[in-house]
C-alpha positions as CSV (number, residue, x, y, z in Angstrom):
1,M,-18.9,-33.2,32.9
2,T,-16.2,-30.7,34.0
3,N,-13.9,-32.2,31.1
4,N,-16.6,-31.7,28.8
5,R,-17.3,-27.8,29.5
6,A,-13.6,-27.6,29.1
7,A,-13.5,-29.1,26.0
8,I,-16.4,-27.1,24.6
9,K,-15.1,-24.2,26.0
10,A,-11.1,-25.1,24.0
11,A,-13.4,-25.5,21.2
12,N,-15.1,-22.5,21.1
13,E,-12.1,-20.5,21.5
14,Q,-10.4,-21.8,18.9
15,L,-13.1,-21.2,16.6
16,L,-13.0,-17.7,17.7
17,Y,-9.7,-17.5,17.1
18,I,-9.9,-19.2,13.8
19,T,-12.2,-16.6,12.2
20,R,-10.6,-14.1,13.7
21,H,-7.5,-14.6,12.5
22,D,-5.8,-15.1,8.8
23,S,-4.7,-18.4,8.6
24,L,-1.5,-18.4,6.8
25,T,0.2,-14.9,9.0
26,G,-1.4,-15.3,11.8
27,L,-2.2,-11.6,11.8
28,F,-5.8,-10.5,12.3
29,A,-8.0,-11.6,9.3
30,R,-9.6,-8.2,7.5
31,D,-13.1,-8.6,8.9
32,H,-11.9,-8.5,12.5
33,F,-9.3,-5.8,11.8
34,R,-11.7,-3.5,10.6
35,A,-13.8,-4.1,13.6
36,L,-10.4,-3.6,15.8
37,L,-9.6,-0.4,13.5
38,D,-13.6,1.1,14.4
39,Q,-12.9,0.6,17.6
40,E,-9.7,1.8,18.4
41,A,-9.8,5.0,16.3
42,T,-13.3,6.1,17.3
43,E,-11.8,5.7,21.2
44,C,-8.6,7.7,20.5
45,A,-10.4,10.3,18.3
46,S,-12.8,11.0,21.3
47,K,-9.8,11.3,23.2
48,G,-8.2,13.5,21.3
49,Q,-5.4,10.8,21.3
50,T,-2.6,10.5,18.5
51,A,-2.8,7.6,16.3
52,A,-1.9,6.1,12.9
53,F,-3.4,4.0,10.3
54,M,-1.1,2.7,6.8
55,L,-1.9,0.3,4.4
56,I,1.1,-1.8,3.0
57,D,1.1,-3.2,-0.1
58,L,4.1,-5.6,-1.5
59,D,5.8,-4.6,-4.1
60,R,6.6,-7.7,-7.0
61,F,5.0,-10.6,-4.6
62,K,3.4,-12.0,-7.6
63,Q,6.8,-12.3,-9.5
64,V,7.2,-14.6,-6.2
65,N,4.5,-17.0,-7.3
66,D,5.1,-16.8,-10.4
67,V,8.6,-17.9,-10.5
68,Y,8.9,-20.0,-7.3
69,G,5.6,-21.3,-6.8
70,H,3.1,-20.8,-3.9
71,A,4.8,-22.6,-1.4
72,V,7.6,-19.8,-1.5
73,G,5.1,-17.5,-1.6
74,D,3.4,-18.3,1.5
75,G,5.9,-18.7,3.4
76,L,7.3,-15.2,2.0
77,L,4.2,-13.4,3.5
78,C,4.7,-15.9,6.7
79,E,8.8,-14.4,6.8
80,T,6.8,-10.4,5.9
81,A,4.1,-10.7,8.8
82,K,7.0,-11.1,11.5
83,R,8.7,-8.4,10.4
84,F,5.4,-6.2,10.6
85,R,5.5,-7.1,13.8
86,K,9.3,-6.5,14.4
87,A,8.5,-2.9,12.8
88,G,5.6,-2.2,14.2
89,G,5.8,-2.8,18.0
90,E,4.1,-5.3,20.8
91,D,1.3,-2.4,20.4
92,A,0.8,-2.5,16.9
93,I,-2.5,-4.4,15.5
94,I,-1.6,-5.7,12.1
95,G,-4.1,-7.5,10.1
96,R,-4.1,-9.1,6.2
97,L,-6.6,-7.6,4.1
98,G,-6.0,-10.0,1.6
99,G,-3.6,-11.4,-1.1
100,D,-0.2,-8.9,-0.2
101,E,-2.0,-6.0,1.0
102,F,-2.0,-5.4,5.0
103,G,-3.2,-2.7,7.2
104,L,-1.5,-1.6,10.5
105,F,-2.7,0.4,13.4
106,L,-0.4,2.1,15.4
107,P,-1.6,3.4,18.7
108,H,-0.4,6.1,20.5
109,P,2.5,7.3,18.1
110,E,4.7,10.5,20.0
111,S,4.2,12.2,16.7
112,M,3.5,11.6,13.1
113,E,6.7,11.6,12.5
114,K,7.7,8.7,14.3
115,A,4.7,6.8,12.3
116,E,6.5,8.1,9.7
117,Q,9.5,6.3,11.3
118,V,7.9,3.2,11.7
119,A,6.6,3.3,7.7
120,A,10.4,3.2,7.0
121,E,11.2,1.0,9.1
122,I,8.8,-1.8,7.6
123,I,10.0,-0.6,4.1
124,A,13.6,-1.5,5.6
125,E,12.8,-4.6,6.8
126,V,11.0,-5.6,4.0
127,G,13.3,-4.4,1.4
128,S,16.6,-6.5,2.9
129,G,15.7,-9.7,1.1
130,F,14.6,-13.4,2.4
131,R,16.4,-17.2,2.5
132,I,12.9,-19.2,1.6
133,E,13.0,-23.0,1.2
134,G,16.6,-22.2,-0.1
135,K,15.5,-19.5,-2.6
136,D,16.9,-16.0,-2.4
137,V,13.8,-13.6,-2.9
138,S,13.4,-9.9,-3.0
139,I,10.5,-7.9,-2.7
140,G,9.5,-4.6,-1.8
141,A,6.3,-2.4,0.2
142,S,4.8,1.0,-0.4
143,I,2.6,2.3,2.0
144,G,0.0,4.7,2.7
145,L,0.1,6.6,5.8
146,T,-2.9,8.6,7.4
147,A,-3.6,10.4,10.7
148,I,-6.3,9.2,13.2
149,D,-8.5,12.1,14.4
150,R,-11.8,13.8,14.9
151,E,-12.0,14.5,11.1
152,A,-11.1,10.7,10.1
153,S,-12.0,8.4,12.6
154,S,-14.4,5.8,10.5
155,T,-12.6,2.8,9.1
156,S,-14.5,4.0,5.7
157,V,-12.5,7.0,5.6
158,L,-9.2,5.8,7.1
159,M,-9.3,3.0,4.1
160,T,-9.9,5.8,1.7
161,N,-7.6,8.4,3.0
162,A,-4.9,5.0,3.3
163,D,-5.3,4.3,-0.3
164,L,-5.2,7.7,-1.4
165,A,-1.4,7.8,0.2
166,L,-0.7,4.5,-1.2
167,Y,-1.3,5.5,-4.8
168,E,0.8,8.5,-4.3
169,A,3.7,6.1,-3.0
170,K,3.0,3.5,-5.6
171,N,3.4,6.6,-8.6
172,R,6.7,7.9,-6.9
173,G,8.2,4.2,-7.8
174,R,6.9,2.4,-4.9
175,G,9.0,0.9,-2.3
176,T,8.4,4.4,-0.3
177,Y,5.7,5.7,1.6
178,A,3.6,8.7,1.5
179,A,1.3,10.7,4.1
180,Y,-2.4,11.8,3.6
181,R,-2.9,15.1,2.9
182,R,-6.1,17.0,1.9
183,E,-5.5,17.8,-1.5
184,M,-5.0,14.4,-2.9
185,R,-9.0,13.9,-2.7
186,G,-8.8,17.1,-5.2
187,R,-6.1,15.0,-7.4
188,L,-8.4,12.1,-7.3
189,E,-11.5,14.1,-8.2
190,E,-9.5,15.7,-11.4
191,R,-8.0,12.2,-12.0
192,A,-12.0,11.1,-12.4
193,L,-12.4,13.9,-15.0
194,L,-9.5,12.5,-16.8
195,E,-10.8,8.9,-16.8
196,R,-14.3,10.1,-18.2
197,D,-12.9,12.3,-20.9
198,L,-10.2,9.7,-21.7
199,Q,-12.8,7.1,-22.6
200,F,-13.9,9.8,-25.7
201,A,-10.9,10.8,-26.5
202,L,-10.0,8.8,-29.7
203,G,-13.2,9.6,-30.9
204,R,-13.2,12.4,-31.0
205,G,-9.5,12.9,-32.9
206,E,-8.0,14.0,-29.7
207,I,-5.0,11.4,-29.4
208,T,-2.4,11.4,-32.3
209,V,1.0,9.8,-33.0
210,S,4.3,11.3,-32.5
211,Y,7.8,9.6,-33.8
212,Q,11.4,10.5,-32.0
213,P,14.2,9.0,-33.7
214,M,17.0,6.9,-32.8
215,F,20.4,7.6,-34.2
216,D,23.6,5.5,-34.7
217,A,25.8,6.4,-32.3
218,S,29.1,6.7,-34.7
219,S,27.4,8.1,-37.7
220,S,24.1,9.7,-36.4
221,R,22.2,7.6,-39.1
222,V,18.3,7.1,-38.1
223,L,17.8,3.5,-37.3
224,C,14.3,3.3,-35.7
225,Y,11.6,5.8,-34.8
226,E,9.5,5.6,-31.5
227,A,5.9,5.9,-31.2
228,L,4.5,8.1,-28.8
229,M,0.9,8.4,-28.0
230,R,0.0,12.5,-27.1
231,W,-3.6,13.5,-25.9
232,T,-4.6,17.1,-26.8
233,H,-7.3,17.9,-24.5
234,P,-9.6,20.6,-25.6
235,I,-9.3,22.9,-22.5
236,R,-6.3,21.1,-20.7
237,G,-4.1,21.0,-23.6
238,S,-1.2,18.7,-23.4
239,V,-1.8,15.8,-21.0
240,S,1.4,13.9,-20.4
241,P,1.6,9.9,-21.3
242,A,2.3,9.9,-17.6
243,D,-0.5,10.9,-16.5
244,F,-3.1,9.2,-18.8
245,I,-1.5,5.7,-19.9
246,P,-1.8,4.3,-16.1
247,I,-5.5,5.7,-16.3
248,A,-5.8,3.9,-19.4
249,E,-4.2,0.8,-18.1
250,E,-6.3,0.9,-14.7
251,N,-9.8,1.4,-16.8
252,L,-9.0,-1.3,-19.5
253,L,-8.5,1.2,-22.3
254,I,-5.3,0.5,-23.0
255,D,-6.1,-2.4,-25.8
256,E,-8.3,0.0,-27.4
257,L,-5.2,2.5,-27.1
258,G,-2.3,0.5,-27.7
259,G,-4.1,-1.1,-30.7
260,W,-4.7,2.2,-32.5
261,L,-1.3,3.1,-32.0
262,L,0.1,-0.1,-33.3
263,Y,-2.3,0.2,-36.4
264,T,-1.4,4.0,-37.0
265,S,2.4,3.8,-36.4
266,C,2.7,0.2,-38.7
267,A,0.9,2.4,-41.8
268,E,3.1,5.6,-41.2
269,A,6.1,3.1,-40.8
270,V,5.8,1.2,-43.8
271,K,6.6,4.6,-46.0
272,W,9.7,4.9,-44.6
273,P,13.6,3.8,-46.0
274,A,13.4,-0.6,-45.6
275,H,16.5,0.2,-42.8
276,V,14.5,2.6,-40.6
277,K,12.6,0.5,-37.8
278,L,9.5,1.3,-35.7
279,A,9.1,0.9,-32.0
280,V,5.8,0.9,-30.2
281,N,5.5,0.6,-26.4
282,V,3.1,-2.3,-25.0
283,S,1.9,-2.4,-22.1
284,R,2.0,-5.8,-19.8
285,L,-1.9,-5.6,-19.7
286,Q,-1.8,-5.9,-24.0
287,L,0.7,-8.9,-23.7
288,I,-1.7,-11.1,-21.4
289,N,-4.9,-10.3,-24.1
290,N,-5.6,-13.5,-25.7
291,G,-5.9,-10.9,-29.4
292,F,-2.9,-9.5,-29.1
293,F,-0.7,-11.8,-31.4
294,A,-3.6,-11.5,-33.9
295,T,-3.4,-7.5,-33.5
296,V,0.2,-7.3,-34.5
297,V,-0.5,-9.9,-37.6
298,E,-3.1,-7.5,-38.5
299,A,-1.7,-4.5,-37.9
300,L,1.7,-5.6,-40.3
301,S,-0.7,-7.7,-42.7
302,L,-3.0,-4.3,-43.7
303,S,0.2,-2.1,-43.4
304,G,2.8,-4.3,-44.9
305,L,5.3,-3.5,-43.1
306,S,7.6,-6.5,-42.7
307,P,7.6,-8.2,-39.7
308,D,11.5,-7.4,-39.2
309,R,11.1,-3.7,-39.1
310,L,8.7,-3.8,-35.8
311,V,9.8,-3.3,-32.6
312,L,7.9,-3.5,-29.4
313,E,9.2,-2.2,-26.1
314,L,8.4,-3.5,-22.7
315,T,9.4,-2.1,-20.0
316,E,11.4,-4.2,-17.0
317,S,8.3,-4.2,-14.0
318,A,6.2,-5.7,-17.0
319,V,9.1,-8.2,-18.1
320,L,9.5,-8.6,-14.1
321,E,6.0,-10.0,-14.2
322,M,6.1,-12.0,-17.2
323,D,4.7,-16.1,-16.6
324,D,5.5,-19.2,-19.3
325,D,2.4,-17.9,-20.9
326,L,3.8,-14.1,-21.8
327,Q,6.8,-16.1,-22.6
328,D,5.3,-18.6,-25.2
329,L,3.7,-15.3,-26.4
330,V,7.1,-13.6,-27.3
331,K,9.0,-16.1,-28.7
332,R,5.6,-16.5,-30.7
333,L,6.3,-12.8,-32.0
334,N,9.9,-13.6,-32.1
335,A,9.1,-16.3,-35.0
336,I,7.5,-14.1,-36.9
337,G,10.2,-11.7,-37.3
338,V,8.8,-9.3,-34.7
339,S,12.0,-8.1,-32.0
340,F,11.6,-6.7,-28.4
341,A,13.5,-4.1,-26.5
342,L,14.4,-3.9,-22.5
343,D,13.0,-0.2,-22.3
344,D,13.8,2.2,-19.0
345,F,17.0,-0.5,-18.0
346,G,18.3,0.0,-14.6
347,S,15.0,1.7,-13.0
348,G,14.7,-0.1,-9.8
349,Y,14.2,-3.8,-11.3
350,S,17.2,-4.5,-12.9
351,S,17.4,-8.8,-13.5
352,L,20.1,-9.5,-16.2
353,N,18.6,-13.4,-16.3
354,Y,15.5,-12.0,-17.8
355,I,17.5,-10.0,-20.4
356,E,19.2,-13.6,-21.7
357,K,15.9,-15.5,-21.1
358,M,13.3,-13.3,-23.3
359,R,16.1,-12.7,-26.1
360,F,15.4,-8.8,-26.5
361,S,17.4,-7.3,-29.5
362,M,17.7,-4.2,-27.8
363,I,18.4,-2.8,-24.3
364,K,17.5,0.8,-23.6
365,I,19.3,2.1,-20.3
366,D,17.4,4.5,-18.0
367,P,17.9,8.3,-18.5
368,K,19.4,8.9,-15.1
369,F,22.4,6.8,-16.2
370,A,23.5,9.1,-19.0
371,Q,23.1,11.9,-16.4
372,S,25.0,10.9,-13.8
373,S,27.7,8.9,-16.1
374,A,28.4,12.6,-17.6
375,E,29.1,14.2,-14.1
376,G,31.7,11.4,-13.8
377,S,29.9,8.8,-11.4
378,A,32.0,5.8,-11.0
379,N,29.1,3.6,-10.7
380,S,26.6,4.3,-13.3
381,Q,29.4,4.2,-15.9
382,A,30.3,0.5,-14.3
383,V,27.0,0.1,-14.7
384,V,26.7,0.7,-18.5
385,S,29.9,-0.7,-18.9
386,A,28.7,-4.0,-17.7
387,V,25.5,-3.7,-19.7
388,V,27.3,-3.0,-22.8
389,S,29.6,-5.9,-22.7
390,M,26.9,-8.2,-22.0
391,A,24.9,-6.9,-24.5
392,K,27.7,-7.5,-27.2
393,S,28.4,-11.1,-26.1
394,L,24.3,-11.3,-26.8
395,D,24.1,-9.6,-30.0
396,M,21.9,-6.8,-28.6
397,V,21.6,-3.3,-29.5
398,V,22.5,-0.8,-26.6
399,A,20.4,2.8,-26.8
400,A,20.8,5.7,-24.4
401,E,18.2,7.4,-23.8
402,G,17.2,10.7,-22.4
403,I,20.1,12.7,-23.8
404,E,20.0,16.0,-23.4
405,A,23.1,17.2,-23.7
406,G,26.2,17.0,-25.5
407,E,28.4,15.9,-22.6
408,Q,25.7,13.1,-22.1
409,A,26.2,12.1,-25.5
410,D,30.0,11.6,-25.6
411,A,29.7,10.0,-22.5
412,M,27.5,7.5,-23.7
413,R,29.1,6.8,-27.0
414,E,32.4,6.8,-25.3
415,L,31.1,3.5,-22.9
416,G,29.9,1.6,-26.0
417,C,26.4,2.7,-26.4
418,T,25.3,2.0,-30.3
419,C,22.2,4.1,-30.4
420,L,21.3,7.3,-29.2
421,Q,18.0,9.2,-28.3
422,G,16.5,12.7,-26.9
423,Y,15.9,15.9,-27.1
424,H,19.7,17.0,-27.7
425,F,19.1,15.5,-31.3
426,A,15.4,15.7,-31.5
427,K,12.2,15.9,-30.1
428,P,9.0,13.3,-30.9
429,S,7.1,14.6,-34.1
430,A,4.1,14.0,-35.9
431,F,5.9,14.2,-38.9
432,V,8.2,12.1,-40.5
433,S,10.3,12.8,-43.3
434,P,11.5,9.8,-45.6
435,D,14.7,11.9,-46.3
436,R,15.6,12.5,-43.1
437,A,15.1,8.8,-42.0
438,A,17.5,8.1,-44.7
439,S,20.4,10.5,-44.4
440,P,20.3,12.5,-41.2
441,N,22.8,15.6,-41.5
442,R,25.0,16.7,-38.8
443,R,23.0,20.2,-38.4
444,Q,19.5,17.9,-37.8
445,V,20.9,15.7,-35.0
446,A,23.0,18.6,-33.3
């Protein structure tokens, strides 16, 4: 009888452990973590004690699963959990909220500055690299941090505050943390209004296209025009693409807007001299739409633009999330003559392996390299030189974008960049002159 009771007790304890813990990482499961957070936060707030809560989101984790498989991904999550425990300390309560998102409750830090130090340590630990099943794996972490007090002690409020802070951290470029501030809620409300207005902007004629030229570095001849979407709000005026493109992506409007940009710019580009190409930025969300290939083919067919004059620009982050299906799509588009450019190269996720695998026709170097190279940065100059050397061996064009001064243009020419683009030469314009596209003179690009 005693043995039976002991067995039943052990089984109940095991069942309780299973229901309360994540089976993979051993961290608290979502529901139990939320219950613990609610209990601990309420107690801290009632006693006037300092406490902090943070949401942790892993950057580029999907890429690991896609490239190395779920076994490596699972191993990575387990190792990441260990580093959370190390950085958080013995008192930290840590839970896996789902996928690659985690929550960490830090009771009684000396101050919020101390909590920020813990967040920075987590980012450093996660960013230091992993060795999983013989593979070198690199990811990052973004963190939203919020204080726990009498005004913010419920789980729902803490989750919302930390989520707002996490959103800001990701907007800063990922791999960092942001602490919640009250004004973030105002920005959230502002964003909601932009989301509403953006749904009707295209139908109201508020969305237009501007074209920014790209010049040959040696002859100053226009080689390409980049089509840039612009939104002129009737009350707010010009809304930055950095503000409305992410909204379009999150609200599934990017297919409509991106498709419209493609059709409109192709119809314009067919009027230009035959040697001038059209570059159009494409979101990863457009690529995963099963109808994207048909959209490109139809835009070319309706406009009469030759496929070899169309260049689709992809950002580094989009390229690093490419799976086999998307690579197949790129090959199909390559097969009909459409080429691809890698935009913002060096913005934070550079991978030379992807450049070779994706068969880009052009690499556009992030604007920061033009500025730092002109200022004499040996590291930046070495990076640009290496990219130029590699690109030449792969028969790729290297474009330096964001050129804002003559010394930057000179530096990029000397380092071997073949194309130059930026306000120093020309700002985006809604009108493209065929004469200018054919033979720009020095005064036009100075």
